[in-house]
C-alpha atoms as a printed R data frame, in Angstrom:
    type eleno elety resid chain resno        x       y       z
1   ATOM     1    CA   UNK     A     1  -73.955 123.105 101.455
2   ATOM     2    CA   UNK     A     2  -76.582 120.026 101.119
3   ATOM     3    CA   UNK     A     3  -77.488 117.614 103.607
4   ATOM     4    CA   UNK     A     4  -75.168 114.352 103.021
5   ATOM     5    CA   UNK     A     5  -76.902 111.857 106.065
6   ATOM     6    CA   UNK     A     6  -80.743 112.138 107.493
7   ATOM     7    CA   UNK     A     7  -81.543 109.442 110.188
8   ATOM     8    CA   UNK     A     8  -84.733 108.973 112.517
9   ATOM     9    CA   UNK     A     9  -84.418 107.288 115.315
10  ATOM    10    CA   UNK     A    10  -87.140 105.050 117.255
11  ATOM    11    CA   UNK     A    11  -87.553 103.135 119.604
12  ATOM    12    CA   UNK     A    12  -83.757 102.472 119.661
13  ATOM    13    CA   UNK     A    13  -84.220 101.644 116.485
14  ATOM    14    CA   UNK     A    14  -81.835 104.047 113.797
15  ATOM    15    CA   UNK     A    15  -83.258 104.513 110.297
16  ATOM    16    CA   UNK     A    16  -81.769 105.981 107.720
17  ATOM    17    CA   UNK     A    17  -83.749 108.322 105.047
18  ATOM    18    CA   UNK     A    18  -83.830 108.662 101.414
19  ATOM    19    CA   UNK     A    19  -82.925 112.219  99.192
20  ATOM    20    CA   UNK     A    20  -86.618 112.482  97.057
21  ATOM    21    CA   UNK     A    21  -85.231 114.638  94.022
22  ATOM    22    CA   UNK     A    22  -88.858 115.277  93.633
23  ATOM    23    CA   UNK     A    23  -90.266 116.658  96.551
24  ATOM    24    CA   UNK     A    24  -86.617 117.948  98.149
25  ATOM    25    CA   UNK     A    25  -87.481 116.171 101.069
26  ATOM    26    CA   UNK     A    26  -86.148 113.223 103.017
27  ATOM    27    CA   UNK     A    27  -87.738 110.096 103.062
28  ATOM    28    CA   UNK     A    28  -88.151 106.840 104.448
29  ATOM    29    CA   UNK     A    29  -90.802 103.551 105.006
30  ATOM    30    CA   UNK     A    30  -90.510 102.108 107.990
31  ATOM    31    CA   UNK     A    31  -92.265  99.816 110.153
32  ATOM    32    CA   UNK     A    32  -93.916 100.627 113.348
33  ATOM    33    CA   UNK     A    33  -92.406  98.959 116.552
34  ATOM    34    CA   UNK     A    34  -94.916  95.896 117.663
35  ATOM    35    CA   UNK     A    35  -95.689  97.058 120.990
36  ATOM    36    CA   UNK     A    36  -98.462  99.575 121.621
37  ATOM    37    CA   UNK     A    37  -96.797 103.068 122.425
38  ATOM    38    CA   UNK     A    38  -99.608 103.518 125.490
39  ATOM    39    CA   UNK     A    39  -96.917 102.227 128.322
40  ATOM    40    CA   UNK     A    40  -94.081 104.546 126.712
41  ATOM    41    CA   UNK     A    41  -94.542 107.396 128.817
42  ATOM    42    CA   UNK     A    42  -97.152 109.443 130.726
43  ATOM    43    CA   UNK     A    43  -98.161 110.984 127.505
44  ATOM    44    CA   UNK     A    44  -98.458 107.856 125.780
45  ATOM    45    CA   UNK     A    45  -96.166 108.027 122.639
46  ATOM    46    CA   UNK     A    46  -92.585 107.315 121.308
47  ATOM    47    CA   UNK     A    47  -90.275 109.689 121.117
48  ATOM    48    CA   UNK     A    48  -89.047 110.431 117.409
49  ATOM    49    CA   UNK     A    49  -85.341 111.959 117.429
50  ATOM    50    CA   UNK     A    50  -83.996 113.105 113.786
51  ATOM    51    CA   UNK     A    51  -80.106 114.141 112.757
52  ATOM    52    CA   UNK     A    52  -79.592 115.606 109.925
53  ATOM    53    CA   UNK     A    53  -75.743 116.269 108.743
54  ATOM    54    CA   UNK     A    54  -74.086 117.948 105.577
55  ATOM    55    CA   UNK     A    55  -71.276 117.382 103.457
56  ATOM    56    CA   UNK     A    56  -68.788 119.411 106.101
57  ATOM    57    CA   UNK     A    57  -69.985 116.931 109.039
58  ATOM    58    CA   UNK     A    58  -72.225 119.253 110.726
59  ATOM    59    CA   UNK     A    59  -75.229 117.612 112.613
60  ATOM    60    CA   UNK     A    60  -78.807 119.178 113.809
61  ATOM    61    CA   UNK     A    61  -80.525 117.179 115.802
62  ATOM    62    CA   UNK     A    62  -84.426 117.509 116.459
63  ATOM    63    CA   UNK     A    63  -86.601 115.089 119.048
64  ATOM    64    CA   UNK     A    64  -90.090 115.179 121.067
65  ATOM    65    CA   UNK     A    65  -88.724 118.610 123.104
66  ATOM    66    CA   UNK     A    66  -87.932 120.705 120.551
67  ATOM    67    CA   UNK     A    67  -90.209 124.548 120.785
68  ATOM    68    CA   UNK     A    68  -91.267 123.335 117.247
69  ATOM    69    CA   UNK     A    69  -90.566 120.198 115.729
70  ATOM    70    CA   UNK     A    70  -91.485 118.462 119.253
71  ATOM    71    CA   UNK     A    71  -95.530 117.512 118.547
72  ATOM    72    CA   UNK     A    72  -94.652 116.338 115.058
73  ATOM    73    CA   UNK     A    73  -91.772 113.882 116.446
74  ATOM    74    CA   UNK     A    74  -94.599 111.940 118.142
75  ATOM    75    CA   UNK     A    75  -95.403 108.697 117.574
76  ATOM    76    CA   UNK     A    76  -98.832 107.282 118.262
77  ATOM    77    CA   UNK     A    77  -98.604 103.051 118.631
78  ATOM    78    CA   UNK     A    78 -101.399 101.410 119.316
79  ATOM    79    CA   UNK     A    79 -102.530  97.560 119.523
80  ATOM    80    CA   UNK     A    80 -105.946  96.175 117.396
81  ATOM    81    CA   UNK     A    81 -105.591  92.837 119.548
82  ATOM    82    CA   UNK     A    82 -109.042  93.340 122.552
83  ATOM    83    CA   UNK     A    83 -109.283  93.030 125.764
84  ATOM    84    CA   UNK     A    84 -111.387  89.787 126.673
85  ATOM    85    CA   UNK     A    85 -113.957  89.473 129.245
86  ATOM    86    CA   UNK     A    86 -114.669  86.229 131.413
87  ATOM    87    CA   UNK     A    87 -117.467  85.981 133.990
88  ATOM    88    CA   UNK     A    88 -116.002  83.318 135.810
89  ATOM    89    CA   UNK     A    89 -119.664  82.931 138.369
90  ATOM    90    CA   UNK     A    90 -122.403  82.362 137.916
91  ATOM    91    CA   UNK     A    91 -121.837  80.268 135.100
92  ATOM    92    CA   UNK     A    92 -124.254  80.241 132.100
93  ATOM    93    CA   UNK     A    93 -127.352  78.314 133.640
94  ATOM    94    CA   UNK     A    94 -126.902  78.147 136.471
95  ATOM    95    CA   UNK     A    95 -129.161  78.524 139.349
96  ATOM    96    CA   UNK     A    96 -128.196  80.523 142.696
97  ATOM    97    CA   UNK     A    97 -129.583  80.168 145.769
98  ATOM    98    CA   UNK     A    98 -129.378  83.825 147.134
99  ATOM    99    CA   UNK     A    99 -131.129  86.896 145.479
100 ATOM   100    CA   UNK     A   100 -128.123  88.602 145.739
101 ATOM   101    CA   UNK     A   101 -125.357  86.545 144.697
102 ATOM   102    CA   UNK     A   102 -121.519  87.597 144.145
103 ATOM   103    CA   UNK     A   103 -120.700  88.188 140.239
104 ATOM   104    CA   UNK     A   104 -116.809  87.734 139.515
105 ATOM   105    CA   UNK     A   105 -115.490  88.343 136.350
106 ATOM   106    CA   UNK     A   106 -112.155  89.254 134.885
107 ATOM   107    CA   UNK     A   107 -110.828  91.586 132.776
108 ATOM   108    CA   UNK     A   108 -107.378  90.980 130.651
109 ATOM   109    CA   UNK     A   109 -105.901  92.492 128.079
110 ATOM   110    CA   UNK     A   110 -102.100  90.638 128.356
111 ATOM   111    CA   UNK     A   111  -99.341  90.640 126.539
112 ATOM   112    CA   UNK     A   112  -98.469  93.749 125.185
113 ATOM   113    CA   UNK     A   113 -101.272  95.538 124.934
114 ATOM   114    CA   UNK     A   114 -102.287  98.848 126.577
115 ATOM   115    CA   UNK     A   115 -104.169  97.362 129.130
116 ATOM   116    CA   UNK     A   116 -107.610  97.056 130.324
117 ATOM   117    CA   UNK     A   117 -109.227 101.018 130.895
118 ATOM   118    CA   UNK     A   118 -110.832  99.773 134.398
119 ATOM   119    CA   UNK     A   119 -113.361 103.868 133.818
120 ATOM   120    CA   UNK     A   120 -114.122 102.194 130.557
121 ATOM   121    CA   UNK     A   121 -116.205  99.181 132.807
122 ATOM   122    CA   UNK     A   122 -119.970  99.098 132.573
123 ATOM   123    CA   UNK     A   123 -121.809  95.554 133.827
124 ATOM   124    CA   UNK     A   124 -125.733  95.490 133.931
125 ATOM   125    CA   UNK     A   125 -128.500  93.287 134.662
126 ATOM   126    CA   UNK     A   126 -131.041  92.529 132.848
127 ATOM   127    CA   UNK     A   127 -130.325  95.702 130.363
128 ATOM   128    CA   UNK     A   128 -130.600  97.916 133.093
129 ATOM   129    CA   UNK     A   129 -128.394 101.122 134.590
130 ATOM   130    CA   UNK     A   130 -124.569 100.768 133.460
131 ATOM   131    CA   UNK     A   131 -122.667  99.789 136.683
132 ATOM   132    CA   UNK     A   132 -119.094 101.005 136.770
133 ATOM   133    CA   UNK     A   133 -115.835 100.085 138.007
134 ATOM   134    CA   UNK     A   134 -116.941 102.745 141.557
135 ATOM   135    CA   UNK     A   135 -120.093 101.420 142.195
136 ATOM   136    CA   UNK     A   136 -121.100 100.010 145.394
137 ATOM   137    CA   UNK     A   137 -120.672  96.637 145.331
138 ATOM   138    CA   UNK     A   138 -117.679  96.699 143.373
139 ATOM   139    CA   UNK     A   139 -114.538  95.644 144.591
140 ATOM   140    CA   UNK     A   140 -111.695  95.708 141.823
141 ATOM   141    CA   UNK     A   141 -108.301  94.132 142.145
142 ATOM   142    CA   UNK     A   142 -105.140  94.720 139.698
143 ATOM   143    CA   UNK     A   143 -103.730  91.694 138.710
144 ATOM   144    CA   UNK     A   144 -100.778  90.674 136.306
145 ATOM   145    CA   UNK     A   145 -102.760  91.526 132.384
146 ATOM   146    CA   UNK     A   146 -105.462  93.379 134.137
147 ATOM   147    CA   UNK     A   147 -108.342  92.795 136.619
148 ATOM   148    CA   UNK     A   148 -110.786  90.057 139.049
149 ATOM   149    CA   UNK     A   149 -113.374  92.477 139.555
150 ATOM   150    CA   UNK     A   150 -116.673  91.125 142.114
151 ATOM   151    CA   UNK     A   151 -119.755  92.011 142.258
152 ATOM   152    CA   UNK     A   152 -123.414  92.327 145.179
153 ATOM   153    CA   UNK     A   153 -125.911  93.319 143.604
154 ATOM   154    CA   UNK     A   154 -127.547  96.784 145.762
155 ATOM   155    CA   UNK     A   155 -131.381  95.489 145.252
156 ATOM   156    CA   UNK     A   156 -131.883  91.579 145.960
157 ATOM   157    CA   UNK     A   157 -133.251  90.056 142.773
158 ATOM   158    CA   UNK     A   158 -136.298  88.931 141.150
159 ATOM   159    CA   UNK     A   159 -136.844  85.816 141.807
160 ATOM   160    CA   UNK     A   160 -136.716  83.854 137.755
161 ATOM   161    CA   UNK     A   161 -134.173  84.434 135.101
162 ATOM   162    CA   UNK     A   162 -132.122  87.120 134.763
163 ATOM   163    CA   UNK     A   163 -128.786  88.269 132.179
164 ATOM   164    CA   UNK     A   164 -125.820  90.268 133.334
165 ATOM   165    CA   UNK     A   165 -123.999  91.746 130.413
166 ATOM   166    CA   UNK     A   166 -120.072  93.629 130.869
167 ATOM   167    CA   UNK     A   167 -118.429  95.466 128.441
168 ATOM   168    CA   UNK     A   168 -114.700  97.106 128.756
169 ATOM   169    CA   UNK     A   169 -112.116  98.648 126.523
170 ATOM   170    CA   UNK     A   170 -108.568  98.625 126.147
171 ATOM   171    CA   UNK     A   171 -106.487 101.704 126.717
172 ATOM   172    CA   UNK     A   172 -106.203 102.132 122.718
173 ATOM   173    CA   UNK     A   173 -110.009 101.854 123.137
174 ATOM   174    CA   UNK     A   174 -110.059  98.352 121.173
175 ATOM   175    CA   UNK     A   175 -113.733  96.660 122.464
176 ATOM   176    CA   UNK     A   176 -113.630  93.825 124.274
177 ATOM   177    CA   UNK     A   177 -116.213  91.171 122.681
178 ATOM   178    CA   UNK     A   178 -119.701  91.819 125.061
179 ATOM   179    CA   UNK     A   179 -120.072  88.793 127.429
180 ATOM   180    CA   UNK     A   180 -123.310  88.002 128.678
181 ATOM   181    CA   UNK     A   181 -124.567  85.518 130.957
182 ATOM   182    CA   UNK     A   182 -127.947  84.398 132.002
183 ATOM   183    CA   UNK     A   183 -128.835  82.385 135.214
184 ATOM   184    CA   UNK     A   184 -131.806  81.622 137.326
185 ATOM   185    CA   UNK     A   185 -132.688  83.412 141.301
186 ATOM   186    CA   UNK     A   186 -134.617  80.493 143.201
187 ATOM   187    CA   UNK     A   187 -134.323  81.244 147.030
188 ATOM   188    CA   UNK     A   188 -137.900  79.535 148.067
189 ATOM   189    CA   UNK     A   189 -137.740  75.733 148.542
190 ATOM   190    CA   UNK     A   190 -140.644  73.854 146.957
191 ATOM   191    CA   UNK     A   191 -143.833  73.167 148.854
192 ATOM   192    CA   UNK     A   192 -144.670  69.669 150.187
193 ATOM   193    CA   UNK     A   193 -148.174  68.255 151.929
194 ATOM   194    CA   UNK     A   194 -148.212  65.079 153.038
195 ATOM   195    CA   UNK     A   195 -151.303  63.963 153.470
196 ATOM   196    CA   UNK     A   196 -151.225  60.384 154.714
197 ATOM   197    CA   UNK     A   197 -150.239  58.923 156.862
198 ATOM   198    CA   UNK     A   198 -151.338  61.631 159.289
199 ATOM   199    CA   UNK     A   199 -148.995  62.434 162.671
200 ATOM   200    CA   UNK     A   200 -148.919  59.931 165.405
201 ATOM   201    CA   UNK     A   201 -150.944  57.024 163.853
202 ATOM   202    CA   UNK     A   202 -151.133  53.399 165.145
203 ATOM   203    CA   UNK     A   203 -152.429  50.497 163.421
204 ATOM   204    CA   UNK     A   204 -151.675  47.294 162.760
205 ATOM   205    CA   UNK     A   205 -151.166  46.839 159.099
206 ATOM   206    CA   UNK     A   206 -147.227  46.217 158.018
207 ATOM   207    CA   UNK     A   207 -147.637  48.324 155.019
208 ATOM   208    CA   UNK     A   208 -148.547  51.997 154.992
209 ATOM   209    CA   UNK     A   209 -148.761  54.491 152.394
210 ATOM   210    CA   UNK     A   210 -147.353  57.765 151.923
211 ATOM   211    CA   UNK     A   211 -148.643  59.856 149.661
212 ATOM   212    CA   UNK     A   212 -149.122  63.911 148.874
213 ATOM   213    CA   UNK     A   213 -148.857  66.460 147.083
214 ATOM   214    CA   UNK     A   214 -145.367  69.265 145.928
215 ATOM   215    CA   UNK     A   215 -145.081  72.168 143.674
216 ATOM   216    CA   UNK     A   216 -142.528  74.616 143.297
217 ATOM   217    CA   UNK     A   217 -143.068  77.649 140.444
218 ATOM   218    CA   UNK     A   218 -139.392  78.848 140.548
219 ATOM   219    CA   UNK     A   219 -137.455  75.585 139.987
220 ATOM   220    CA   UNK     A   220 -138.772  72.497 138.503
221 ATOM   221    CA   UNK     A   221 -138.711  69.509 138.498
222 ATOM   222    CA   UNK     A   222 -138.794  68.471 142.172
223 ATOM   223    CA   UNK     A   223 -137.543  65.242 143.692
224 ATOM   224    CA   UNK     A   224 -139.200  63.227 146.282
225 ATOM   225    CA   UNK     A   225 -137.174  61.182 148.810
226 ATOM   226    CA   UNK     A   226 -138.990  59.269 151.352
227 ATOM   227    CA   UNK     A   227 -136.748  56.945 154.582
228 ATOM   228    CA   UNK     A   228 -138.555  54.515 156.644
229 ATOM   229    CA   UNK     A   229 -136.211  54.546 159.906
230 ATOM   230    CA   UNK     A   230 -133.169  56.920 157.533
231 ATOM   231    CA   UNK     A   231 -133.216  54.118 155.088
232 ATOM   232    CA   UNK     A   232 -134.308  55.207 151.516
233 ATOM   233    CA   UNK     A   233 -137.827  53.609 149.910
234 ATOM   234    CA   UNK     A   234 -136.500  53.951 146.258
235 ATOM   235    CA   UNK     A   235 -137.494  55.897 143.485
236 ATOM   236    CA   UNK     A   236 -140.961  57.875 143.633
237 ATOM   237    CA   UNK     A   237 -142.016  59.233 140.880
238 ATOM   238    CA   UNK     A   238 -144.088  62.650 140.941
239 ATOM   239    CA   UNK     A   239 -147.070  62.718 138.348
240 ATOM   240    CA   UNK     A   240 -148.624  66.963 138.449
241 ATOM   241    CA   UNK     A   241 -147.200  67.051 141.670
242 ATOM   242    CA   UNK     A   242 -148.719  64.444 143.575
243 ATOM   243    CA   UNK     A   243 -146.831  61.184 144.699
244 ATOM   244    CA   UNK     A   244 -147.899  57.873 146.187
245 ATOM   245    CA   UNK     A   245 -145.745  55.475 147.462
246 ATOM   246    CA   UNK     A   246 -145.914  52.245 149.920
247 ATOM   247    CA   UNK     A   247 -143.802  51.327 152.577
248 ATOM   248    CA   UNK     A   248 -142.924  48.958 155.319
249 ATOM   249    CA   UNK     A   249 -143.162  49.909 158.586
250 ATOM   250    CA   UNK     A   250 -141.034  47.904 161.170
251 ATOM   251    CA   UNK     A   251 -142.955  46.473 163.966
252 ATOM   252    CA   UNK     A   252 -142.849  49.174 167.424
253 ATOM   253    CA   UNK     A   253 -142.152  53.188 166.232
254 ATOM   254    CA   UNK     A   254 -141.462  54.781 162.922
255 ATOM   255    CA   UNK     A   255 -139.960  57.296 161.897
256 ATOM   256    CA   UNK     A   256 -141.084  58.511 158.368
257 ATOM   257    CA   UNK     A   257 -139.464  61.071 156.480
258 ATOM   258    CA   UNK     A   258 -140.759  62.676 153.181
259 ATOM   259    CA   UNK     A   259 -138.020  65.171 151.878
260 ATOM   260    CA   UNK     A   260 -138.838  67.580 148.754
261 ATOM   261    CA   UNK     A   261 -136.118  68.734 146.285
262 ATOM   262    CA   UNK     A   262 -136.410  71.305 143.879
263 ATOM   263    CA   UNK     A   263 -133.388  71.575 140.893
264 ATOM   264    CA   UNK     A   264 -131.896  74.792 142.809
265 ATOM   265    CA   UNK     A   265 -131.669  72.097 146.183
266 ATOM   266    CA   UNK     A   266 -133.527  73.592 147.867
267 ATOM   267    CA   UNK     A   267 -135.577  71.121 150.216
268 ATOM   268    CA   UNK     A   268 -138.290  70.482 152.301
269 ATOM   269    CA   UNK     A   269 -138.840  67.895 154.564
270 ATOM   270    CA   UNK     A   270 -142.164  66.353 156.083
271 ATOM   271    CA   UNK     A   271 -141.841  63.872 159.143
272 ATOM   272    CA   UNK     A   272 -144.425  61.405 160.256
273 ATOM   273    CA   UNK     A   273 -144.636  59.353 163.202
274 ATOM   274    CA   UNK     A   274 -146.320  55.657 162.913
275 ATOM   275    CA   UNK     A   275 -146.635  52.935 165.003
276 ATOM   276    CA   UNK     A   276 -146.857  49.635 163.755
277 ATOM   277    CA   UNK     A   277 -148.648  47.074 166.702
278 ATOM   278    CA   UNK     A   278 -150.173  43.696 165.717
279 ATOM   279    CA   UNK     A   279 -149.656  41.903 168.992
280 ATOM   280    CA   UNK     A   280 -153.723  42.141 170.467
281 ATOM   281    CA   UNK     A   281 -153.935  42.446 173.793
282 ATOM   282    CA   UNK     A   282 -153.589  39.794 176.428
283 ATOM   283    CA   UNK     A   283 -156.878  39.228 178.929
284 ATOM   284    CA   UNK     A   284 -155.058  37.534 182.048
285 ATOM   285    CA   UNK     A   285 -158.065  37.900 185.142
286 ATOM   286    CA   UNK     A   286 -161.569  38.612 185.068
287 ATOM   287    CA   UNK     A   287 -163.245  39.314 188.048
288 ATOM   288    CA   UNK     A   288 -167.549  39.433 188.821
289 ATOM   289    CA   UNK     A   289 -168.268  41.516 192.428
290 ATOM   290    CA   UNK     A   290 -170.689  39.719 193.759
291 ATOM   291    CA   UNK     A   291 -171.300  36.968 192.081
292 ATOM   292    CA   UNK     A   292 -173.725  35.660 192.698
293 ATOM   293    CA   UNK     A   293 -175.369  39.723 192.224
294 ATOM   294    CA   UNK     A   294 -179.123  40.093 193.499
295 ATOM   295    CA   UNK     A   295 -181.799  40.733 190.551
296 ATOM   296    CA   UNK     A   296 -181.839  43.958 189.750
297 ATOM   297    CA   UNK     A   297 -178.390  45.338 191.853
298 ATOM   298    CA   UNK     A   298 -175.231  46.428 190.669
299 ATOM   299    CA   UNK     A   299 -172.270  44.157 190.331
300 ATOM   300    CA   UNK     A   300 -168.676  45.112 189.313
301 ATOM   301    CA   UNK     A   301 -166.910  43.652 186.468
302 ATOM   302    CA   UNK     A   302 -162.490  44.020 186.870
303 ATOM   303    CA   UNK     A   303 -160.762  42.374 183.928
304 ATOM   304    CA   UNK     A   304 -156.945  42.113 183.723
305 ATOM   305    CA   UNK     A   305 -155.380  43.229 180.227
306 ATOM   306    CA   UNK     A   306 -151.765  43.396 178.727
307 ATOM   307    CA   UNK     A   307 -150.709  44.289 175.481
């Protein structure tokens, strides 16, 4: 007696197969589930059940547990959506003031994806040795849709430009678009030399010129700020590392603060203490003793002065 109907059950959906008289087989063209099979079970497949019924109503059922046909009744469905990588720190073009900056990034395969395959993670600095998810300095935290990760270089980075590249795949083998960030390490504050005024200068001139030089090999331009007694003296022009600005002093003690700031925000400060004294001394008394004095003999002159 011949089969009357043949059905296939996949992911809870039943499909009726049609008999092909040419091949002598039952066939159907169906649409695969829209969701990857990776998370269906431990072996990452959709079980398929086939049910054949003859004219007398006898039924035979085969599924993935069948000793003979079981492997033929496992449907593997893969997604084609790539996971994503987002580097959150340092950002592109950033300047960092640590030789061991924390590199933070997010790995995502959200929605109905197969999930990020964390063992496929590789991070490289300047194209060097690949750093994986279990490397020293790597922190991996599972979050909905993927992982939040961070890495601290185990060897201090040199000053200057560095490039990070990160790659990862999902569990269906889709490779994310490589994430790339270039940043600069700057851990040295700018050099600052204040040639004038000298420390402890006492002057009767109400204005004084503050001048000097500043350099920073790693981070330019360097800006100069000058404060007199805590008051900013306005813009200071730096030309080829040299600067000069005339400032006005207050009568008495003055504190002049010169600060050099590089592009990374690192600073160097030099302080000078200058006294402005415009009051002439007062002579209030003079005595000569003895007076008169014999020719060729010594005398003592005494002067009382206040200032």
